[in-house]
N, C-alpha and C positions, 0 to 999 in steps of 0.2 A: 586490139593491144600490140604492139609490135614488140621486138626485143629492145631492151635498154628502159623502157617503163615498167619499172619493178611493182610487186604486189607489197603491200602492207600488213603487216601482222599485229600492229599493236592495238591496244583496248581502244574504242572509240569515245570522245568525249565531247564538249559543245559541237551543237551542229550549227549549220547555216547554209542553204541553198536558193538559188534564184532561177525562177522559171518563167516562161513567158507563153502564153496562150492568147489568141485572138481570132475573133470569129468575124467573116468579111460577107463578099457575095454571097447570096442564097443561090441554092442549087432546087430544081423540082425533085419532088420525094422518087418520082420515074428515074429520076437521072442516076441516084445513087446505086450503090453497090448493090446487086439484086437481094443479096441475103444480108445487108447489114440492117441490124436489130437499133431502135432507139437508144442511144448512149454508148454505142460503139463507133469507134474510127471507121469510116468506109473509103472509098476512091471514086471520083467522078471527073473526067474529063483531065486527067493528069495529075488531080488536086486531091489531097486528104479534105476528107468532110467528115464533120460532125453535127448529126441531126440538120440538116440541109444545109450549112452553114461551112465556107472554106474553114479548114482549121489550118493554124500554121503555128510553131511552138520553137521555144529556145528551152530545152531540157537539158538534163545531166546524166552522166555516168555514175553509177553507184555499185559496179560490180558484188561488191563483199556483203551486202545486204542479208542474204542467205546463210551466211556464216552462223555457225551455233555451236559452239562448242560443246563435247561431250555427246553430241548427237549425231553430227556429220563432220565430214575432215576439214569441211570450211576453207574459204581461201580469202585471204584479207581481215578486215576487222571484225570484230564481231559488235554487234548493237544490242544494247540493253533494251527493254520493251518502252520504257519511257523515254529512249534516246531515237527508237525507230518511230514512235507518234510525235515525236517533235519534229525530224524529219520531214516526214509527210505535211505535217500541219504547218510546215514555211513555206511550202508550194504553192502558186497559184492554184485556182481550181482547174481540174482538166490536165494537169502537166504529165509530162512523160519521163519517167525516168528507165534508163536500161539497166538491168540485173541480169547476173550471170547464174544459170540454174543446172550447172553441168553434173552429170550425175555424180560423178567421183568425188566431188567436192560438198556437193550439194543435196543430193538426191538419197543418198543412202548411208543408213546407221552404221557407224563404224563398229558397233557392239553387235548388231545383230546379221549384220550385212545384206539388210533386206531394205527395201524402198521406205523410205520415214517421208512422210509428207509434211510432219509438224513446222518444220524452219522456214518451207516455203507458206505452207499456209499463215503462220505469223506473218511474214511480208504482205502477201494477198491481203488478209484480213484488216493489218494498218492502212495498206494503200486505200482499199474501198471505203474505210471509216471516213477517211480523208478527201475522198471525190478522188483520186489518183489513179494514175495509170501505169503499166509495167509495160515494158519491150522484154520480152524473155529470150534469152539467148541459151541454145542447149547442148552447145559442144563449141569446141576452139579448133583450129587449124591444127596446131599444134601439141592439143592434146593438155595444155597448160591446166591446172587444177582438175583433170580428168582423169583420162588413162595413160597419157604421156606417151600417144600414138602419133606419128606425122602422119596427116592426111594424103595419100598419093593417089595416082589415077586410079588404082585399082580399088581405092575404097570408095571414090567417088562413084564409080562403075558397077558398086554393088557390095563393096566389102562391110559399108555401113549394116549390112545386116547381120555381121559377124561379129562375136565378143571377143574384145581387146581388154582383157584385164591383167594390167601391170605394176602389183603392186609396189614393185622397187622405184615407181616413177618419180621425177619430180616433185619437190615438197612432200615425200613421203605419199602421197595419196595414190589413186591407180585402181581403186575397188569399185570395177564397174562388171557386175556381175550380169548387165542386161546386154544385148548388142545395142547399138544407138537407136535403130528400127525399135526394138522393144520400148526403151526407155522414151522414146518420141510418143510411141502410142499411148503410154503410160499417163506422162505427164500432161498431155493435149485433153486426155479423157477427163482428168482429174482437174483441171483449171479451165477448161474452156466455158465455163458458165459464171465465172468472178467478175462483178463488176469491176474489176481493177485492171484486168487483161486488155491491153492495149495493140499489140501484134506478137506474132510469134516470130521469133530469129532461128532458124534452123542452125546456123552456124557463124559463129564468128571468124569473118575475115577467110573465106575459102580461097583456095587455090590450087589445083591439082597438079602441083609440083612433084618432084620426085626427091628424095633424101638419100644423098649415097651411104652405102650400107657403114662405112666409118663415123658416120655421124649418128646413126640408130641407136636406140630409140628417143634420146634424150636432148640431141645437140642439133637438131635439123635447123632450127631456126638462123640464118643467115648463111648455109650451106647449101642451100635447095638450090634444084637446077629445074630447067624446064627443055627436055628435049624434044619436045613435039607439041606445038601451042594449039593446033588445031584438035590434037588427041585429047590435050588437057580441057580444050572448051567442050567438047564434046561429052568428055564426062561428067563436067559441072552441068552442062544441060542436062544429063541422064539423071544425078543426083536431084536437083530441084523440080523436075519434071514428077519423079516418083515422091519425093518426101512431100513437096508443095502439095501434089494433088493427094495423099493423105491426110496431111493437116487439114485442108480445105473438107474432104468426105469426113473427118473427126469433129471438125468446128467449123462450119460453113458461115459462120459470123464475124469471124477475125480475120484480119489482114495479115499476110507472110511477107517478112523483108528480109533482104538476102543476106544482110552484113557485110558485102565485099569491101575491099579497101578502094576498088577502083583506078588504081595507079598505075596498072597494066601488068599485074604480077598474072602469075602462068595461067592460062584458061580463059583470061578477061584481059588481055590486051587489044589493043585497037577495038576493030569490028567484032571480036568474040565478048566483048562486055556486053554488047547488045544481042549477039547471039544466044548468051547463057542469060541475059533480063529479058529476053521474049519469052522466055519459059511461061506457061498459063499458071505453073506453080509460084510464079513471084508475082506479089502485088505491087511492092515496094522497093525500089532501086538504092542504093546505099553508096556513099563513099566516104572514107575516112582522111581527115584534112590536118596534115601534120606539117606543112608547108609553112616556109618563112613568116614571121609576123607580118610584115608589112604587106604579103603579098596576098591581094584578097581573092583571085579566081585561079590558082595555083597550078601548072602542069604546063606538059608542052601539046603540040598540035595532034598528038595522037593520042595520050592518056590523060590529057590534062582536064580541070574541073569543068570548063567551058565544051569539051568535047563530050561528056558525060552528061550534062544538062540537055545538049542537042540530042542524045539518044535516048534519053528519057523522054522526050517531048516526041520522039518520032515513035516512041512504044506507045504513047499516051498513058505513062505510068508516072506516079510521083515519084520522086528523088529527094534524099534526104541526107545529112551529115552524121552518120552513128558516132563519131568519134571527131572532134575538133580540138585540138591543144597546141598548146605555145607552151615553150619552159619558162620560167619567170621567178625572181626571188631576189632576196638580199645579196647574194653571195657575190663576189668579185667578179665582174665581166657580163653578169647576166642580166636580162632585162627587167625591168624594174614592172611591179605590179599597175602602177598606173598606165605605165605603155602598154603593158599587155591587156589593159582592160581598153582604150583606145583602140587598141588594133583588132580585138576579138569585136567590139561594137561596130568598126567599120567592115569588117568579114561577114559578118551577120546581115549588115543590108547589102550588102553587092552579092550574096549567094541568094539568099531570098529573093531580091530583083532579078536576078538570071536565072531565077527558075525553081530553087530549093523550098522544100516544103517548110524545112527547119534544121536546127544544129542540136545535137547533144554535146556537152562541153565534156572532155576527159581531164581530169576527173576527179571528182568531189572526195576529199579526206575530210577527216575529224581536225587534225593537226599537220603541220609539215614535219618531217624529217629531215628534209634535204634544203641547203640555201639556194638552192637551184633546179626546180624542177617543173612539170607538167601539172601538179597538185593543184587544186584550188581548194582552199581551208576556209573557215568561218572567218568574217573580216577582211576577205579579200576586195577590193576594191570593183572587181569584175561582177561577183553576186549583185552588188547592190546597181549596177549599169545595167545589168541584164535586165533587175525587175522592173525598171523603168524605161525599158525600150521599148518605143509605139511601134510594135510588130503588126502591121495593117494589113488588108486583104490581099 
């Protein structure tokens, strides 16, 4: 989520989400990821697989699901038990939902200042009860709804093992008594056996850029600089080498998806994207797509999606859209919901044909609060269009 896509704090009401999953060409058991267990998403030959079949999807981001006012600081709307179950029941079997599980908003009890897994347990349990899977994001580049710390090259080069506790951070959050490293070990150990776990995402939208001092700690987004692209790439590669190896050691049965934007950010521009993505700690590559609605495969010859698909193929790793978003709504001059529906459908077709394993639409909300937004609320025609989309092998 980049600056400009706001967080919602309103109570949740009626739900509606559409996701698609399909199985296609069979793979032999020997071709599957060595440690993949039945029911776990694995990787083979540059594709995602599930129980020996190719796995493709159209899913949804719902970052706020772990918000539990009175227990954690929360981020976005709070969902009642009934609403949570209705949400997961509305999905096709074996869907993917990307959530935020950041320490500062989702993992720490605001009263005891200790880890409290209750809110996350609730979401995992509801997902498992309905046969759904989660992509679990553990941190954010700008510390949004976490500790408010911009992750610079020094952080990626080892600072992730230090504690950054900033109670005065954005949204009144920032209670992070554990280092990123300590929190990672705790949460992976806690949820590695859950049947609802789909993939781990170590961090959302990583870039090893530098934040000028006058903008620290809370106003770095949009002001970051990249004084040394190669150095930034090495810092990101170090992070994924170390963190990915630790996740794999603690949980050898689930994939690690890198959460990158893929648009030429600091440390992942041009060939650096392939260098970082080549880390053995990364199993699945990511891109976030906010190109204009009529652009099916956006970007230029250096950092466009076509380049990313080729780099993923060269690495023999799956690639997916962690976020795909278009503004729409009834507001003056805004793209209509029906037009967005047609453009999303065309984009899914083009990107899956080009090599993407699937897309997660940004962002499901219970109700719209803006006449022109990236949000997708119940009743939006894009949801029913995706629900009937013929996503083949």
